[in-house]
VOTIVO-738555 format. One record per residue (C-alpha): chain; x, y, z. Coordinates in Angstrom, 1 decimal. Example, Ala and Ser with C-alpha at 12.3 -4.5 7.8 and 13.67 -1.06 7.14 Angstrom:
// residues 2
<pt unit="A" x="12.3" y="-4.5" z="7.8"/>
<pt unit="A" x="13.7" y="-1.1" z="7.1"/>
END
This chain:
// residues 276
<pt unit="A" x="0.3" y="0.1" z="0.1"/>
<pt unit="A" x="1.5" y="3.2" z="-0.9"/>
<pt unit="A" x="0.6" y="6.9" z="1.2"/>
<pt unit="A" x="-0.3" y="9.3" z="-1.1"/>
<pt unit="A" x="0.9" y="12.8" z="0.8"/>
<pt unit="A" x="-0.7" y="15.8" z="-0.5"/>
<pt unit="A" x="1.3" y="19.4" z="0.2"/>
<pt unit="A" x="-0.7" y="22.2" z="-0.1"/>
<pt unit="A" x="1.1" y="25.3" z="-0.4"/>
<pt unit="A" x="-0.3" y="29.1" z="1.0"/>
<pt unit="A" x="0.3" y="31.6" z="-1.0"/>
<pt unit="A" x="0.6" y="35.7" z="1.0"/>
<pt unit="A" x="-0.3" y="38.0" z="-1.6"/>
<pt unit="A" x="2.2" y="40.8" z="-2.3"/>
<pt unit="A" x="2.4" y="43.2" z="0.1"/>
<pt unit="A" x="1.0" y="46.8" z="-1.7"/>
<pt unit="A" x="3.6" y="48.7" z="-3.5"/>
<pt unit="A" x="5.0" y="51.6" z="-1.2"/>
<pt unit="A" x="3.9" y="54.8" z="-2.1"/>
<pt unit="A" x="6.9" y="57.4" z="-2.4"/>
<pt unit="A" x="5.1" y="60.8" z="-2.5"/>
<pt unit="A" x="1.5" y="61.2" z="-2.0"/>
<pt unit="A" x="-0.8" y="64.4" z="-2.6"/>
<pt unit="A" x="-4.4" y="64.0" z="-0.9"/>
<pt unit="A" x="-7.0" y="66.7" z="-1.7"/>
<pt unit="A" x="-4.4" y="70.0" z="-2.9"/>
<pt unit="A" x="-6.3" y="72.8" z="-3.3"/>
<pt unit="A" x="-4.4" y="75.7" z="-5.0"/>
<pt unit="A" x="-6.1" y="78.9" z="-5.6"/>
<pt unit="A" x="-4.9" y="82.2" z="-7.1"/>
<pt unit="A" x="-7.2" y="84.8" z="-7.1"/>
<pt unit="A" x="-10.5" y="83.7" z="-8.1"/>
<pt unit="A" x="-8.8" y="81.1" z="-10.5"/>
<pt unit="A" x="-8.8" y="77.3" z="-8.9"/>
<pt unit="A" x="-5.3" y="75.7" z="-10.3"/>
<pt unit="A" x="-5.7" y="72.6" z="-8.0"/>
<pt unit="A" x="-9.5" y="71.7" z="-7.3"/>
<pt unit="A" x="-9.0" y="68.7" z="-4.4"/>
<pt unit="A" x="-6.3" y="66.9" z="-6.8"/>
<pt unit="A" x="-5.1" y="63.3" z="-5.5"/>
<pt unit="A" x="-1.5" y="62.2" z="-6.1"/>
<pt unit="A" x="1.1" y="58.9" z="-5.8"/>
<pt unit="A" x="3.5" y="57.4" z="-6.8"/>
<pt unit="A" x="5.2" y="54.1" z="-5.6"/>
<pt unit="A" x="8.1" y="52.8" z="-5.2"/>
<pt unit="A" x="10.5" y="52.4" z="-8.5"/>
<pt unit="A" x="7.8" y="53.4" z="-11.1"/>
<pt unit="A" x="7.9" y="56.3" z="-13.9"/>
<pt unit="A" x="4.7" y="57.8" z="-13.7"/>
<pt unit="A" x="3.7" y="60.3" z="-16.2"/>
<pt unit="A" x="1.9" y="63.2" z="-15.7"/>
<pt unit="A" x="-0.8" y="64.5" z="-18.8"/>
<pt unit="A" x="-3.0" y="67.5" z="-19.1"/>
<pt unit="A" x="-3.9" y="69.9" z="-21.3"/>
<pt unit="A" x="-3.2" y="74.2" z="-20.4"/>
<pt unit="A" x="-5.0" y="74.7" z="-17.6"/>
<pt unit="A" x="-5.4" y="71.5" z="-16.3"/>
<pt unit="A" x="-3.4" y="72.4" z="-13.2"/>
<pt unit="A" x="-0.2" y="70.1" z="-14.1"/>
<pt unit="A" x="2.5" y="72.9" z="-13.2"/>
<pt unit="A" x="0.9" y="73.8" z="-10.2"/>
<pt unit="A" x="0.7" y="70.0" z="-9.2"/>
<pt unit="A" x="4.1" y="69.9" z="-9.6"/>
<pt unit="A" x="4.9" y="73.0" z="-7.7"/>
<pt unit="A" x="3.3" y="71.5" z="-5.0"/>
<pt unit="A" x="5.2" y="68.3" z="-5.0"/>
<pt unit="A" x="8.6" y="69.9" z="-5.3"/>
<pt unit="A" x="8.1" y="72.8" z="-2.7"/>
<pt unit="A" x="8.2" y="75.5" z="-4.9"/>
<pt unit="A" x="4.3" y="76.7" z="-3.8"/>
<pt unit="A" x="2.3" y="75.4" z="-0.9"/>
<pt unit="A" x="-1.0" y="74.1" z="-1.3"/>
<pt unit="A" x="-3.7" y="76.1" z="0.3"/>
<pt unit="A" x="-5.8" y="72.7" z="1.4"/>
<pt unit="A" x="-4.7" y="69.2" z="1.4"/>
<pt unit="A" x="-1.6" y="67.2" z="2.6"/>
<pt unit="A" x="1.8" y="65.6" z="1.3"/>
<pt unit="A" x="3.0" y="62.7" z="2.5"/>
<pt unit="A" x="6.8" y="61.9" z="1.8"/>
<pt unit="A" x="7.5" y="58.3" z="2.7"/>
<pt unit="A" x="4.1" y="57.7" z="4.3"/>
<pt unit="A" x="4.6" y="61.1" z="6.6"/>
<pt unit="A" x="2.8" y="63.9" z="6.8"/>
<pt unit="A" x="5.2" y="66.9" z="5.4"/>
<pt unit="A" x="5.0" y="70.7" z="4.8"/>
<pt unit="A" x="7.4" y="71.4" z="1.9"/>
<pt unit="A" x="8.3" y="74.8" z="2.1"/>
<pt unit="A" x="10.8" y="75.6" z="-0.6"/>
<pt unit="A" x="12.5" y="73.6" z="-3.2"/>
<pt unit="A" x="15.5" y="73.2" z="-1.4"/>
<pt unit="A" x="13.9" y="71.5" z="2.0"/>
<pt unit="A" x="12.6" y="68.9" z="-0.7"/>
<pt unit="A" x="15.9" y="68.3" z="-1.7"/>
<pt unit="A" x="16.7" y="67.4" z="1.2"/>
<pt unit="A" x="14.2" y="65.3" z="1.4"/>
<pt unit="A" x="15.7" y="63.6" z="-1.8"/>
<pt unit="A" x="13.4" y="65.1" z="-3.8"/>
<pt unit="A" x="14.8" y="66.9" z="-7.2"/>
<pt unit="A" x="13.0" y="68.3" z="-9.6"/>
<pt unit="A" x="13.9" y="69.8" z="-13.4"/>
<pt unit="A" x="11.5" y="73.2" z="-13.9"/>
<pt unit="A" x="10.7" y="74.0" z="-17.3"/>
<pt unit="A" x="12.7" y="77.3" z="-16.3"/>
<pt unit="A" x="15.6" y="74.9" z="-15.8"/>
<pt unit="A" x="16.6" y="77.5" z="-12.4"/>
<pt unit="A" x="20.3" y="77.2" z="-13.2"/>
<pt unit="A" x="22.5" y="80.2" z="-12.7"/>
<pt unit="A" x="23.7" y="81.4" z="-15.9"/>
<pt unit="A" x="26.9" y="83.2" z="-14.3"/>
<pt unit="A" x="28.4" y="80.0" z="-12.7"/>
<pt unit="A" x="29.9" y="77.3" z="-14.7"/>
<pt unit="A" x="28.8" y="73.8" z="-15.4"/>
<pt unit="A" x="30.2" y="72.1" z="-12.5"/>
<pt unit="A" x="29.0" y="74.9" z="-10.1"/>
<pt unit="A" x="25.8" y="74.6" z="-11.2"/>
<pt unit="A" x="25.7" y="70.8" z="-10.7"/>
<pt unit="A" x="27.0" y="71.2" z="-7.1"/>
<pt unit="A" x="25.1" y="74.5" z="-6.4"/>
<pt unit="A" x="24.1" y="74.6" z="-2.4"/>
<pt unit="A" x="26.2" y="71.1" z="-2.1"/>
<pt unit="A" x="29.7" y="72.1" z="-2.5"/>
<pt unit="A" x="32.3" y="69.8" z="-2.2"/>
<pt unit="A" x="34.9" y="71.4" z="0.1"/>
<pt unit="A" x="38.7" y="70.5" z="0.3"/>
<pt unit="A" x="40.1" y="68.3" z="3.3"/>
<pt unit="A" x="41.4" y="69.6" z="5.9"/>
<pt unit="A" x="41.5" y="73.0" z="7.3"/>
<pt unit="A" x="41.4" y="74.3" z="4.1"/>
<pt unit="A" x="37.7" y="73.2" z="4.0"/>
<pt unit="A" x="36.5" y="73.3" z="7.2"/>
<pt unit="A" x="38.1" y="76.5" z="8.6"/>
<pt unit="A" x="38.4" y="78.8" z="5.5"/>
<pt unit="A" x="35.9" y="77.2" z="3.6"/>
<pt unit="A" x="37.7" y="76.9" z="0.3"/>
<pt unit="A" x="35.9" y="74.5" z="-2.6"/>
<pt unit="A" x="37.1" y="71.4" z="-3.8"/>
<pt unit="A" x="36.9" y="72.9" z="-7.6"/>
<pt unit="A" x="38.4" y="69.4" z="-9.0"/>
<pt unit="A" x="36.6" y="67.5" z="-7.8"/>
<pt unit="A" x="33.4" y="69.1" z="-8.1"/>
<pt unit="A" x="34.4" y="69.3" z="-12.1"/>
<pt unit="A" x="35.1" y="65.7" z="-12.6"/>
<pt unit="A" x="32.1" y="64.4" z="-11.2"/>
<pt unit="A" x="30.0" y="66.8" z="-13.1"/>
<pt unit="A" x="32.1" y="65.7" z="-16.1"/>
<pt unit="A" x="30.8" y="61.7" z="-15.2"/>
<pt unit="A" x="27.6" y="63.4" z="-14.9"/>
<pt unit="A" x="27.4" y="65.2" z="-17.7"/>
<pt unit="A" x="29.1" y="61.8" z="-19.5"/>
<pt unit="A" x="26.5" y="59.8" z="-18.4"/>
<pt unit="A" x="24.3" y="62.2" z="-20.1"/>
<pt unit="A" x="25.4" y="61.3" z="-23.0"/>
<pt unit="A" x="26.3" y="65.5" z="-23.7"/>
<pt unit="A" x="29.1" y="64.9" z="-25.9"/>
<pt unit="A" x="28.7" y="68.2" z="-27.5"/>
<pt unit="A" x="29.8" y="70.0" z="-24.0"/>
<pt unit="A" x="33.3" y="69.3" z="-23.4"/>
<pt unit="A" x="34.3" y="72.0" z="-20.5"/>
<pt unit="A" x="32.5" y="71.7" z="-17.4"/>
<pt unit="A" x="34.1" y="74.6" z="-16.5"/>
<pt unit="A" x="32.4" y="76.7" z="-19.0"/>
<pt unit="A" x="30.0" y="79.4" z="-17.8"/>
<pt unit="A" x="26.4" y="78.4" z="-18.5"/>
<pt unit="A" x="25.0" y="81.6" z="-20.0"/>
<pt unit="A" x="27.7" y="80.5" z="-23.2"/>
<pt unit="A" x="25.5" y="77.4" z="-23.6"/>
<pt unit="A" x="23.1" y="76.5" z="-26.0"/>
<pt unit="A" x="19.2" y="75.6" z="-24.6"/>
<pt unit="A" x="19.6" y="72.1" z="-25.0"/>
<pt unit="A" x="22.7" y="72.1" z="-23.2"/>
<pt unit="A" x="21.5" y="74.2" z="-20.6"/>
<pt unit="A" x="18.8" y="71.8" z="-20.5"/>
<pt unit="A" x="21.2" y="69.1" z="-20.0"/>
<pt unit="A" x="22.8" y="70.4" z="-17.2"/>
<pt unit="A" x="19.5" y="70.8" z="-14.5"/>
<pt unit="A" x="18.7" y="67.0" z="-16.1"/>
<pt unit="A" x="22.1" y="66.2" z="-15.1"/>
<pt unit="A" x="21.9" y="67.6" z="-11.7"/>
<pt unit="A" x="18.6" y="66.2" z="-10.6"/>
<pt unit="A" x="19.8" y="63.0" z="-12.1"/>
<pt unit="A" x="22.8" y="63.0" z="-9.4"/>
<pt unit="A" x="21.4" y="63.8" z="-6.4"/>
<pt unit="A" x="17.6" y="62.3" z="-6.3"/>
<pt unit="A" x="17.6" y="59.8" z="-3.7"/>
<pt unit="A" x="13.7" y="59.7" z="-3.4"/>
<pt unit="A" x="11.7" y="61.1" z="-6.1"/>
<pt unit="A" x="12.7" y="62.8" z="-9.4"/>
<pt unit="A" x="10.5" y="65.0" z="-10.9"/>
<pt unit="A" x="11.2" y="65.9" z="-14.7"/>
<pt unit="A" x="9.1" y="68.8" z="-16.2"/>
<pt unit="A" x="9.0" y="68.7" z="-20.0"/>
<pt unit="A" x="12.7" y="67.3" z="-20.1"/>
<pt unit="A" x="13.6" y="67.2" z="-23.8"/>
<pt unit="A" x="11.5" y="70.3" z="-24.9"/>
<pt unit="A" x="14.9" y="72.0" z="-26.2"/>
<pt unit="A" x="16.7" y="69.1" z="-27.0"/>
<pt unit="A" x="17.7" y="67.5" z="-30.5"/>
<pt unit="A" x="16.8" y="63.6" z="-31.4"/>
<pt unit="A" x="19.7" y="62.1" z="-29.8"/>
<pt unit="A" x="20.0" y="64.4" z="-27.0"/>
<pt unit="A" x="16.4" y="63.5" z="-26.2"/>
<pt unit="A" x="17.1" y="60.1" z="-26.9"/>
<pt unit="A" x="20.0" y="59.9" z="-24.2"/>
<pt unit="A" x="17.3" y="61.9" z="-21.5"/>
<pt unit="A" x="15.0" y="59.0" z="-22.1"/>
<pt unit="A" x="17.9" y="56.3" z="-21.3"/>
<pt unit="A" x="18.7" y="58.0" z="-18.3"/>
<pt unit="A" x="15.2" y="57.6" z="-17.0"/>
<pt unit="A" x="15.4" y="54.3" z="-17.3"/>
<pt unit="A" x="18.6" y="54.2" z="-15.9"/>
<pt unit="A" x="17.2" y="55.9" z="-13.0"/>
<pt unit="A" x="14.1" y="54.0" z="-12.6"/>
<pt unit="A" x="16.6" y="51.0" z="-12.6"/>
<pt unit="A" x="18.5" y="52.1" z="-9.5"/>
<pt unit="A" x="14.7" y="52.0" z="-8.2"/>
<pt unit="A" x="13.9" y="55.7" z="-8.0"/>
<pt unit="A" x="10.5" y="56.3" z="-9.0"/>
<pt unit="A" x="10.4" y="59.4" z="-11.9"/>
<pt unit="A" x="7.4" y="61.8" z="-12.4"/>
<pt unit="A" x="7.3" y="62.9" z="-16.1"/>
<pt unit="A" x="5.6" y="65.8" z="-17.4"/>
<pt unit="A" x="5.6" y="65.6" z="-21.1"/>
<pt unit="A" x="3.3" y="66.2" z="-24.2"/>
<pt unit="A" x="5.3" y="63.6" z="-26.1"/>
<pt unit="A" x="3.4" y="60.7" z="-26.0"/>
<pt unit="A" x="5.1" y="58.3" z="-27.5"/>
<pt unit="A" x="7.8" y="58.9" z="-25.0"/>
<pt unit="A" x="5.3" y="58.8" z="-22.3"/>
<pt unit="A" x="4.3" y="54.9" z="-23.7"/>
<pt unit="A" x="7.8" y="54.0" z="-24.1"/>
<pt unit="A" x="8.9" y="55.0" z="-20.0"/>
<pt unit="A" x="5.9" y="55.2" z="-18.4"/>
<pt unit="A" x="4.4" y="52.4" z="-16.1"/>
<pt unit="A" x="1.5" y="54.7" z="-15.1"/>
<pt unit="A" x="-0.6" y="58.1" z="-16.9"/>
<pt unit="A" x="-2.0" y="60.3" z="-14.2"/>
<pt unit="A" x="-4.7" y="62.6" z="-16.4"/>
<pt unit="A" x="-5.0" y="65.9" z="-15.2"/>
<pt unit="A" x="-8.4" y="68.1" z="-16.4"/>
<pt unit="A" x="-9.6" y="71.0" z="-14.6"/>
<pt unit="A" x="-7.6" y="71.1" z="-12.1"/>
<pt unit="A" x="-8.4" y="67.4" z="-11.0"/>
<pt unit="A" x="-7.0" y="63.8" z="-11.4"/>
<pt unit="A" x="-9.8" y="62.3" z="-13.9"/>
<pt unit="A" x="-7.6" y="59.5" z="-14.4"/>
<pt unit="A" x="-4.8" y="57.2" z="-13.0"/>
<pt unit="A" x="-4.4" y="54.0" z="-15.8"/>
<pt unit="A" x="-1.8" y="51.7" z="-16.1"/>
<pt unit="A" x="0.3" y="52.7" z="-19.4"/>
<pt unit="A" x="-1.2" y="48.9" z="-21.2"/>
<pt unit="A" x="-4.8" y="49.6" z="-20.2"/>
<pt unit="A" x="-5.2" y="52.9" z="-22.8"/>
<pt unit="A" x="-3.5" y="53.0" z="-25.7"/>
<pt unit="A" x="-2.6" y="57.1" z="-26.9"/>
<pt unit="A" x="-5.9" y="58.0" z="-28.7"/>
<pt unit="A" x="-7.8" y="57.0" z="-25.4"/>
<pt unit="A" x="-5.3" y="58.6" z="-23.2"/>
<pt unit="A" x="-5.4" y="62.4" z="-25.6"/>
<pt unit="A" x="-9.3" y="61.8" z="-25.8"/>
<pt unit="A" x="-9.5" y="62.0" z="-21.6"/>
<pt unit="A" x="-6.9" y="64.4" z="-21.4"/>
<pt unit="A" x="-9.2" y="67.2" z="-23.8"/>
<pt unit="A" x="-12.2" y="66.0" z="-22.5"/>
<pt unit="A" x="-13.7" y="63.9" z="-25.9"/>
<pt unit="A" x="-13.8" y="60.7" z="-23.2"/>
<pt unit="A" x="-14.3" y="60.0" z="-19.7"/>
<pt unit="A" x="-12.7" y="57.3" z="-18.0"/>
<pt unit="A" x="-16.3" y="55.3" z="-17.5"/>
<pt unit="A" x="-17.0" y="55.8" z="-21.0"/>
<pt unit="A" x="-13.9" y="53.2" z="-21.7"/>
<pt unit="A" x="-14.1" y="51.3" z="-18.8"/>
<pt unit="A" x="-11.8" y="52.6" z="-16.7"/>
<pt unit="A" x="-13.8" y="53.9" z="-13.8"/>
<pt unit="A" x="-12.7" y="56.5" z="-11.0"/>
<pt unit="A" x="-9.0" y="57.2" z="-10.7"/>
<pt unit="A" x="-8.1" y="55.1" z="-7.9"/>
END
């Protein structure tokens, strides 16, 4: 007689992905204009989240709130699950939130290396740095060159060159390289390829993938739909100050995403329901 033993293996569902940065019920008013109308937002660890919306949808106001550039009038922000008030972009950077704004926020009079290390300057070892506060410009230039090379900006040979002498695309590259070098929790890219050529845009897409491969979530604000569908895991669709949909990229095609963005279709019409 042969005994047959049946082994039952119990499976535990995977835990919910960790939320790195959240906005709950964000409201931002400018006089009588409501830029954000109880908008929700969330990004998970290790994902690329695209934010899309028509002009006036509230994308810029949302990103400004998430990056500390402005403070919401109502609602709350959470970083790593803890309620946080971001009073400035400097405070956001201290928490590991790096942002490349459309305005770039570079200092034209400073050189490339100084811009990349702005606010994080490396001081010389010993008494020269601790007492006389002398900067280690050689080390900063070496590391800045490495950051720019990683981005693939081969047209930029001299990191000691002042930013005001660079082209618009090169300035964009400096700002993106700075965010990639120091973003430890979230990297926010607001139209990062708007001023770049085809080759440099491809490098930025690769950089987004590289940042994501290190487990750092990326928020991508872009009008470039093919780029969004190439790199994004989910899409946050903003309209008239509200998030109207939050969808997995493979749930929709470009035409439906644009239709929701401009109000031609609703998520319910596409069988997506209300945003989670």
